[in-house]
C-alpha positions in Angstrom: -85.3 -169.3 -265.9 -86.5 -171.0 -262.8 -87.0 -169.3 -259.5 -85.1 -171.3 -256.8 -81.4 -171.6 -257.5 -80.1 -175.1 -258.4 -76.3 -175.1 -257.8 -74.1 -176.2 -260.6 -72.4 -178.7 -258.3 -75.7 -180.5 -257.6 -75.3 -184.2 -258.7 -78.8 -185.6 -258.5 -80.7 -186.1 -261.7 -83.9 -184.4 -260.4 -83.5 -180.7 -259.2 -86.7 -181.1 -257.1 -84.6 -183.4 -254.8 -82.6 -180.4 -253.5 -83.0 -180.6 -249.8 -83.0 -176.8 -249.0 -84.9 -173.8 -250.1 -83.0 -171.4 -252.5 -85.8 -169.0 -253.6 -84.2 -166.3 -251.4 -80.7 -165.8 -249.9 -79.9 -163.6 -247.0 -77.3 -160.9 -247.7 -75.6 -161.4 -244.3 -74.9 -165.2 -244.8 -74.7 -165.6 -248.6 -70.9 -165.5 -248.6 -70.9 -168.3 -246.1 -73.0 -170.7 -248.2 -71.5 -172.6 -251.2 -74.7 -172.5 -253.1 -74.5 -168.7 -253.4 -70.8 -167.9 -252.9 -69.7 -169.9 -255.9 -71.9 -168.3 -258.5 -71.4 -164.9 -257.0 -67.6 -165.4 -257.3 -68.1 -166.2 -261.0 -70.0 -162.9 -261.6 -73.4 -164.5 -262.1 -75.4 -161.5 -260.9 -78.8 -160.8 -262.3 -81.8 -158.4 -261.9 -85.2 -159.8 -261.2 -88.1 -157.6 -262.5 -91.6 -157.5 -261.0 -94.6 -155.2 -260.7 -94.2 -155.5 -256.9 -94.4 -158.1 -254.2 -96.7 -159.1 -251.3 -96.1 -159.2 -247.6 -98.6 -160.2 -244.9 -98.9 -158.2 -241.6 -100.1 -160.1 -238.6 -103.1 -158.4 -236.9 -102.8 -157.9 -233.2 -104.9 -160.2 -230.9 -106.0 -162.3 -233.9 -104.6 -165.0 -236.1 -105.6 -163.1 -239.3 -103.0 -161.5 -241.6 -103.5 -158.5 -243.8 -101.8 -158.6 -247.2 -100.0 -155.6 -248.7 -98.8 -154.9 -252.2 -95.4 -153.3 -252.2 -93.9 -151.4 -255.2 -91.9 -148.4 -256.4 -93.6 -145.0 -256.1 -95.0 -144.3 -259.6 -94.2 -141.1 -261.5 -97.1 -138.8 -262.5 -98.0 -139.1 -266.1 -100.8 -137.6 -268.3 -102.5 -141.0 -268.6 -102.4 -141.8 -264.9 -103.1 -138.3 -263.7 -101.7 -139.1 -260.2 -98.6 -140.5 -258.4 -97.8 -142.7 -255.4 -100.7 -144.8 -254.0 -103.6 -144.8 -256.4 -106.8 -144.4 -254.4 -109.6 -145.3 -256.8 -109.9 -148.4 -259.0 -110.4 -146.2 -262.0 -107.1 -144.4 -261.5 -105.4 -147.7 -260.7 -106.2 -149.1 -264.1 -104.7 -146.1 -265.9 -101.4 -146.1 -264.0 -100.3 -149.5 -265.6 -99.6 -147.8 -268.9 -96.4 -146.4 -267.5 -95.6 -148.7 -264.5 -92.1 -148.6 -263.0 -91.0 -152.2 -262.3 -89.2 -153.2 -259.2 -85.5 -154.1 -259.9 -84.4 -156.7 -257.3 -80.8 -158.0 -257.0 -80.4 -161.7 -257.7 -77.8 -164.5 -258.3 -78.2 -167.1 -261.0 -76.5 -170.4 -261.8 -76.4 -172.9 -264.6 -77.0 -176.6 -263.8 -76.3 -179.5 -266.2 -78.0 -182.8 -265.7 -75.5 -185.6 -264.8 -76.9 -187.8 -267.5 -77.0 -185.1 -270.1 -79.8 -182.9 -271.4 -80.8 -179.3 -271.5 -79.1 -176.8 -269.2 -81.2 -175.3 -266.4 -80.8 -171.7 -265.5 -82.2 -170.7 -262.1 -81.9 -167.8 -259.8 -82.4 -166.6 -256.2 -83.4 -163.2 -254.8 -81.2 -161.5 -252.3 -83.0 -160.3 -249.1 -82.0 -157.6 -246.6 -83.4 -156.2 -243.3 -86.6 -154.4 -243.9 -86.6 -150.6 -244.2 -88.3 -148.4 -241.5 -91.3 -147.9 -243.7 -92.0 -151.7 -244.0 -90.8 -152.8 -240.6 -94.3 -152.9 -239.2 -95.4 -155.2 -242.0 -92.4 -157.6 -242.2 -88.8 -157.8 -240.9 -87.3 -158.7 -244.3 -87.5 -157.3 -247.9 -85.8 -157.9 -251.3 -82.6 -156.1 -252.0 -83.9 -153.4 -254.4 -81.6 -151.7 -256.9 -82.9 -148.1 -257.1 -82.1 -146.4 -260.3 -80.3 -147.2 -263.6 -76.8 -146.6 -262.2 -77.3 -149.2 -259.4 -78.7 -151.7 -261.9 -75.8 -151.2 -264.4 -73.1 -151.6 -261.6 -74.7 -154.8 -260.4 -74.8 -156.4 -263.8 -71.3 -155.2 -264.9 -69.4 -158.2 -263.5 -66.4 -157.4 -265.7 -65.7 -154.0 -264.3 -67.3 -154.1 -260.9 -66.0 -156.7 -258.5 -68.2 -158.8 -256.2 -67.0 -156.9 -253.1 -67.8 -153.5 -254.8 -71.2 -154.8 -256.0 -72.2 -156.0 -252.6 -72.1 -152.3 -251.4 -75.3 -151.9 -253.5 -77.1 -154.4 -251.3 -79.0 -152.6 -248.6 -82.5 -151.6 -247.6 -84.2 -148.7 -249.6 -86.7 -146.3 -248.3 -87.9 -145.4 -251.8 -90.8 -147.8 -251.6 -94.6 -147.5 -251.1 -97.4 -150.0 -250.4 -101.1 -150.3 -249.9 -103.4 -153.0 -248.4 -105.2 -155.3 -250.8 -108.0 -157.9 -250.6 -107.5 -161.3 -249.0 -108.2 -162.9 -252.4 -104.4 -162.9 -252.9 -104.1 -165.5 -250.1 -105.2 -168.0 -252.8 -102.4 -168.4 -255.4 -105.0 -169.5 -258.0 -106.5 -166.0 -258.0 -105.0 -163.8 -260.8 -107.4 -160.9 -261.1 -107.1 -157.1 -260.9 -108.7 -157.3 -257.4 -105.3 -158.8 -256.2 -103.7 -155.4 -256.8 -106.5 -152.9 -256.2 -106.3 -150.9 -252.9 -108.8 -151.5 -250.2 -109.9 -149.3 -247.3 -109.2 -151.0 -244.0 -111.5 -148.6 -242.2 -114.6 -149.9 -243.9 -115.8 -153.1 -242.4 -117.6 -155.4 -244.9 -120.7 -157.2 -243.7 -119.9 -160.9 -243.5 -121.8 -163.0 -246.0 -123.8 -165.8 -244.5 -122.7 -169.3 -245.6 -125.1 -171.9 -247.0 -125.5 -173.6 -243.6 -126.1 -170.3 -241.8 -128.9 -169.4 -244.3 -130.5 -172.8 -243.7 -130.4 -172.4 -240.0 -132.0 -168.9 -240.2 -134.7 -170.3 -242.4 -135.4 -173.1 -239.9 -135.6 -170.6 -237.0 -138.1 -168.5 -238.9 -140.4 -171.4 -240.1 -140.0 -174.3 -237.6 -138.9 -172.8 -234.3 -141.4 -172.9 -231.4 -143.4 -169.6 -231.0 -142.6 -167.8 -227.8 -145.6 -166.8 -225.7 -145.9 -163.1 -224.9 -145.6 -162.4 -221.2 -148.9 -161.7 -219.4 -149.5 -158.3 -217.8 -148.8 -158.3 -214.1 -151.5 -157.4 -211.7 -151.6 -153.8 -210.6 -150.4 -154.5 -207.1 -147.3 -156.3 -208.4 -146.5 -153.5 -210.8 -146.2 -151.1 -207.9 -143.2 -153.0 -206.7 -139.9 -152.1 -208.5 -138.9 -155.0 -210.8 -135.3 -155.0 -209.6 -136.4 -155.8 -206.0 -139.6 -157.8 -206.5 -137.6 -160.9 -207.2 -136.1 -160.7 -203.7 -139.4 -160.1 -201.8 -141.4 -163.0 -200.4 -145.1 -162.9 -200.0 -146.2 -162.8 -196.3 -148.1 -165.9 -195.3 -151.8 -165.6 -195.0 -153.2 -165.4 -191.4 -154.5 -168.7 -190.0 -158.3 -169.0 -189.8 -159.8 -169.1 -186.4 -161.9 -172.1 -185.6 -161.0 -175.7 -185.4 -157.3 -175.0 -185.9 -157.2 -172.7 -182.8 -159.1 -175.3 -180.7 -156.6 -178.0 -181.6 -153.7 -175.8 -180.6 -155.3 -175.1 -177.2 -155.9 -178.8 -176.5 -152.3 -179.6 -177.4 -150.9 -176.9 -175.0 -153.1 -178.2 -172.1 -151.9 -181.8 -172.7 -148.3 -180.6 -172.6 -148.9 -178.8 -169.3 -150.3 -182.0 -167.7 -147.4 -184.1 -168.7 -145.0 -181.6 -167.1 -146.7 -181.6 -163.7 -144.8 -183.6 -161.0 -146.3 -186.8 -159.7 -147.4 -187.1 -156.0 -145.0 -189.0 -153.8 -146.2 -192.2 -152.2 -145.5 -193.0 -148.5 -142.4 -195.2 -147.9 -143.1 -198.5 -146.3 -140.6 -200.1 -144.1 
């Protein structure tokens, strides 16, 4: 069965040409959209099983997002030896022996190619507003059917009407989660590390890239050697460093001698030029 509902009324020969996304359907608008309303009216209700699902929380003041693995609280067993969030990787491996799967409400439909061929069954997962426990991580979550009774009613389209079944669609608080490694950001990764809990309080040292390592090697081997500063004279050391940069050295006193004689001759010359000239007698 394909994830991403292909409506039975779709007339194109290629399902990939469907112009809108049908992997999820909102509970508050699914009765308004033909793609979901028609199969729901036919009683085509299903349950989607999964170990859990991922959501990404936006970190404040950064563009990074922290992934979380979200799942049912696990019942304590002799093999697992613990319940709820499993702290250590050793205990985490044991708990899979009796893992309780998530039971998510969905709608399915059957599409027949216009030119004939195999029937295609596809489904969509119903989503609701997030519960209080998950609201800080994401504002939406799958509609989870908690317990065998809820699952039975949702699947019993013969006895339980669509209107009655829709009462089962609501957020549930019976959910738990833990942060996981950013390796889940790459869909090609499929390892136990994608599920193992991580401690957000422990900051890992960033690994230097190849270019960073080359730069560090160049700085060590080929960068110019810095000269060690020479010791300051004793007199300069007596002046506090914070203020010595603002102090100016006083000019050295001028030597007596030829310089002083030149200054005296210059002053006498100035005095002569300033003396008034004698008036000559006026001739008629």
